[in-house]
N, C-alpha and C positions, 0 to 999 in steps of 0.2 A: 834311544837310537835303534835298538834291535826291533822295537815295535814298528817303527816307520819302515824299515827294510822289509819286514814280514808282510805288511799291508800292501806295499808296492809290488813286491816280487810275486806274491801268491795269486793264483787264479787270473792270469792274463791270457785270454784266448786270442788276442790280436797279434801279439809279437811273434808267435810261431808261424804265422802266415807270411811273414816278411823277412827279407834278407837284412843283414846289418845296415845296408845302404838304403833301406826303406822301400825296396821293390818287392812286389808280390811274387812269391816263389811259383815255379811251374807247377809243383804239386798242389798248392793252394788254388791256383787258377783252374786246375782240372777238377776241383771238388766244389765249385760254386753252384752247380746244379741248375744252371740256366739253359733253357731250350734255345735252339737256333733263332726262333722268333723273338725271344726275349733279348738275346744278344744283339740282334739287328735293331730292335726297338731302342736300345740305348744309343745307338748311332743316330737313328732317326731323330730322337729328342735333342741330341747335341747339335745337329745341323739346324733343327727348328729354332732352338733358343738362340743360337748364334745369328741366324738370319733375322730374327726378330730384334735382336740387339742392334744389328746394323741398320734395320729400318727405323728403329727409335732414334738412332743417331742422325739419320737423314731427316727425320721429321723435326728434330730439334734445330738442325741447320736451316730448315725451311720455315722456321718460326711457328711450327705447330705444337711444339713442347717447350716449356720454360727451361727445363734442365734435364740432363740425362747422365747417368753413371754407368758407363760401359763395363761389361764383364767379359769381353773377349779374352780367351785363354783359360778361363776358369770353368768352362762348360762341363768338364769331366766331374768336377766336384759337385756341381748342381745336380746333374743327372744321376750320378752314382749314389749320392746321399739319399735322394728321394726313393730310388729303387730299393735301397736297403731297409727302409723303414716300413712299418705298417701304416695304412691310411689313418689310423686313429692316433698315431704318435704325433705329438705336437712339434712344430718347427718354429723357432724364434729367430727371424732373420735380421740382418742389418739392411742397409739401403741398396745393396748390390745383388741381392739374391732373387732378382726378378725371375730368372730361369727356374729356380726351385718352385716359385709360385705357379708358373706355367705347368711344371711337371705334376703339381698337386691338383691340377684341373681348373685353376682360375683363368678366366678369359683374359688374355693379354690386353685386349682393347679396354676392358674394364679397369685393369691395373694401370694402364697408361693415362687414364683420366686423372690420376694423382699427379702426374708430371705435366699434365695439360692445365692444371689449376681448377679442375671441375669437382674435385672431391678430396677430402682428407683421408678417407679410408673406404674404398669402393666395394670391398668384399666382406663377407661375413666370416670372421676367423673361426667361429665354431663349426661352420659347415666344412671347411677345408682343413681344420686343425693347423692353420698357418697364420701366425700373428702378423700384425701390420709391419710394413717395412719401417725400420727405425733409423732416423737421421742422427740423433746424438750418439756418439761413439761409445759402445760397450753397455749402454743402458739396458739392452735386451737380455744381457747375460744373467743378472739377478732375477729378471722376470721369468726366465726359463727355469731357474732353480726353484722359484716359488711355485710355478705350475707343476714341476716334478714332485715337490713335497705335497702338493694337493692331491696328486694321483696316488701317492703313497698313503696318505691319510684315508683315502677312499678305498684302500685295499685293491686298487686296480693294478694292471700290469703294463700300462702305457708308459712309454719312455718319451722324454723330451730332449730334443736336440737344439742346442744353441750354437749358431755359427757367427763368426766375426773375423776381422782381419788381424794381421800382425800388430797394427797400431793400437788396436783395442786392448792388447795385453799390457799396455803401459798405463792403463786407466785404473783408478781405485775401484770402480764398480766391478771390474773383471776379477781382481784379487779377492774382494769381499765375497763374490759369488763362488769362486773356487773354494775358498775356505769353508763357507757355509755348507756347500755340497759335500765336501770331504768329511766334515764333522758329522753330518746327519745322513751320509750315504744316500744322497738323493739319486733317483734313477734318471740321470741326465748325461748326455754325451756332449762334450765340448769339442767343437770342430773349428780349428783355426785355419782359415784360408790364407796362408802366408804367401802373398803375392809380391813380396819384396819391397813394397812401397807404402809408407804411411803418408799419403798425398805426395809431397816431394821429398820426404825424408827417407833415405834408404835404410834397409833393415839393420845394417852394421852400425848406424849412428843412433839407433833408438832401442836396440835389443842386444843385450850381452848374453851369449850362449844360446842354447836350444830352448825354444818355448816349450816343447814337449817335456823336457826334463824338469820343468817347474812343477809338474803335477806331483812329483815325489814329495815336495815340501807340503803339499796339502793332503797327503795320505792316500793317493790313488795313482794308478799307472798312466803313462802317456807314451806316445810313439810318434816319430816323424816318418811320414810316408811320401811316396811319389803322388802328388795331387793331379798330375796330368795323365794318369792311367785310370780310366773310368772303372775298370774292374778292381783295381787296388782300393779305390775309394769305397766301392760297394762292399768289398770284403771286410774292410776295417770298420766301417760304420755298422754293418750287420752284426759283426762279432761283438763290438762294444755295446750295441743296443741289447743283444741277448744277455750279456753279462749284467747290465743294469736291470734288465727285466726280471732276472732271477734274484735280485736283491743284493748284488755285490757292489753297488755304488757307481760313482761316476768314472768317466774315462776321458782323457784328453788326446785328441788326434790333431797333429800339426801336418796339414797337407801342403806340400811345397808346390807352388805354381808361380805364375807370373801374370801381371796385369799388362796385357798387350797394348791397350789404349790409354787414354788420359784418365785421370782420377774422376773427373766429370767433364762435361762440355765447357766448363769455365776454366779448364786447366790446359797448359801447354807443356807436355812432358819432354819436349825437345830441349827445354831450358835446364833440365836436371838429370837426364839420363842419355847414355850414348847409343848410337845406332848399332854399334857392335854388340852391346848387351842385348838389345832387342833381337838382333839376328840370331844370337846364340840360343835364345828361347824359342824363336820361330821354328827351329829344328825339332823342338819338343812339343809342338802344337798338338793338343790332345785329339783333335778330330782326324786329321790325316794319319796320325799314329794309330788310332784305333781302327780306322778304315783299312789300313794295310794289314793289320792283324786279322781282321775278318776275312779279307781276301786270301791271306795265307792259309786260313783254316777252311777255305772253300765255302764260306757262309754267305758271301755276297758277291754279286757280279756287276758288270757295267750297267746292265738293264735295270737291276734293282736300285743301283745308285741314282740313275737317271729318274726313275719313278719317285724316289724319295725327294729329289730336288724339285720335281714338279709339284708334288703334294705340299712341300714347304712353301713354295712360291705362291700357291693358291691360298694357303692358310694366312700368309703374311699380307697378301692383298686384301683378304677379307678383314683382317685385323685393322689395317689402315682405314678401310672404308667405314667400319663400325666406329672407330675412334673419331673420325672427322664428322660423323653424323650424330655423335653423342650430344644429348641436349645440355644446354647451359643452365645450371640451376639458378634460381632466384638468388640475388645477392644476400638476402637475409638468411636463406637456407645454407648457403656456402659458409657463412661465418658463424651462425648460431645453431645450425642443425647438428644433431648427434652429440650434443654436449650434456644434456640432462635427459633422463627418462621421464622425470616429472619436474619440469622447470619451475622455479619459484616465480612469484609474481614480479619481483624486481627484474628478473632476467627477461621475462616476456615484455615488460614495459620498455626495457632497453632495446629489445629487438624491434618493437613497434616504432620507437622513436627513430631508430636507424633507417628503417624502411620508409618511413614518412619523409625523412630528409632526402632520400633518393628520389621519391616521387615528386617532391617540390622542385627538384632541379631539372 
């Protein structure tokens, strides 16, 4: 028992930055070392990825996308996380981290071809150090631990971040990954975006206690923070990544937030949650909250805000046009492409048979 307490309590650079309620302290906020331009850029990115989310929802309603998983309300986590990491640090996302991919430099129009049914994986993960969006719940978590162990075996100092929702912490994959990372002190940061809903199941009906406190059972620290404060997310991820980078092992961050929209466009959240609950979280919306802080610090004015909105609208319009003009791949390529580097003869024969059947029709 003493060994477990020692491992969890020692060398935790994240907890001193936060109050017991999980809020970034004023002292910690003042030592982030971000320039005014960098602080404004965080706001710009949050506005950009939210507006792109809204446009994707519109496109799905117009029949241009087959499905969409909105992330409204979680922008502070997306932007703060990417800003805290090095470009060479890997990110293993779930299906909702579209905004993180944008912040990593991936063309949103290219990413949207996945939801348009034109591609199974339109970007090169090695170029952006951003793994494919994953639909199976929690399967990306052991993948992240494996990549982190690979970095360690290569004697590199890259860190891997695995992000997931609160529902994923009920899956066996998650627990196995946590245990493996703890035993082998993998350089990985586990980031739970606790948005209070596992599809239609509320947090209280699928999780007992604090998710962050589970880290102690696996031999490393965890903390629950305010996930609607972009600077709090940046500070926590940066400190946890620095700890992992120097060989002190994994860290679990539970970022508390709220999914403002539906689980996906196939979902109707009015059937399982109240308008009162939604209104309560609207007050904590990360974008106006951060905008007000910037204005209070004299870092942004109405002219700058208007310019950001214009730039974002121009970018979103360009994304929409690129998506609609994206070429439709041949049916054979859509189904059989990117499966084998060196496909066997039997696979090639099957593809040829499939393409011939289409031609005959």
